[in-house]
N, C-alpha and C positions, 0 to 999 in steps of 0.2 A: 116938076119941082126942080129948080136950078140950085146947085150947090157951088159955092165959090171954090175954085181950085187954082192953085198956083203951080205951074210946071217949073221945075228947077232948070237953071241954065246948064248948058252943055259944059262938061268938065273934060279937059284934056289931061290925061295922066302924064306926069313928068317922069322922065327917065333920069335916074341919078347920073350926074356927069362923071362921078367917080366909079371906075370899073376895076381898080386895082386896090389891093389892101394897103393899109397905112400902119404906122407904128407911132404911138404916142410915147414921148419920153418926158418924164417929170422928175426933176432933181430936187431932193430934199435940201433946203438951204442950211440945215444944221449939220447933217452928216456928209452931204455931197453924194450919197448913194442915188442911183437913178432907177426909177420904176419904169419898166418897159411894158407897154400894153399893145399887142398887135390887134388890129381891127380888120375884119373882113370888109369887102366892098359895101355891104349893106349897113356897116357900123357895129355889127355884133362882134363879140369877142371870140377868140379861138378856144378850142377845148383844152383842158389841162394836158400837159405833155407836149405842147407845141414848142418847137425849137425856133428861136429868133436869133439871127446873126446880124450884127451891126458892125460898121467899120470900127477898127481898133486903133492901136498905136501906129500900125503900118499895115499895108495891104496884105502882108503875109500872116498877120495875127489879128483876125477879127475877134470880136467879143461874141460868145455864144451863150445864151441862157435858155432855160426851159420854163414854160409857164406853169403856174400853180392852179389850184382849184378855182381861183377867181379870174383866171385868164391873164395874170400878170407875172412878171419876173423882175428880179432885182439885180442890178450891177453895182457891186461895191465901189465906192469912190476910188479906192486904190487901183482898181482895174481899168479906170478910165484914162484916155489919152490926156496929155497936157493942154491941148486946145481942141477946138471943134474939128472934126474930120468928116468931110463930105464923102459921099460914095453911095454904093448900092448895098442893100441888105437882103436877107432871105428869111422867109417864113416857111417852116416845114411842119405841116399838120401831121399827126401820127397816121401812118399808112398812106400818105399822099405825097406827090412830088413837091419839091420846093417851089415857092413863088417869090419872084424878086420884087423889090419896091425901092423907091428913092425917097 
């Protein structure tokens, strides 16, 4: 007895192009406060207590925040620079060395 069978096509797993962490910055249009969400290379959030350092008003004064239980942190509008500041930031997970991102 023959049974119809369909063999699935070969699938090549894709390796994510992103190998470094990222940080999502979302500004509240009403208050100007910024929510900082660091993401691991696989897109998951970091654990609570992770420190995130982003460029501040000048290179000697970065903005440092600590994530809460949701993996997010807030920067008050008053602490933000007057304009956009390019640069490198750091993510420091509790008990691990800092990782830089751009």
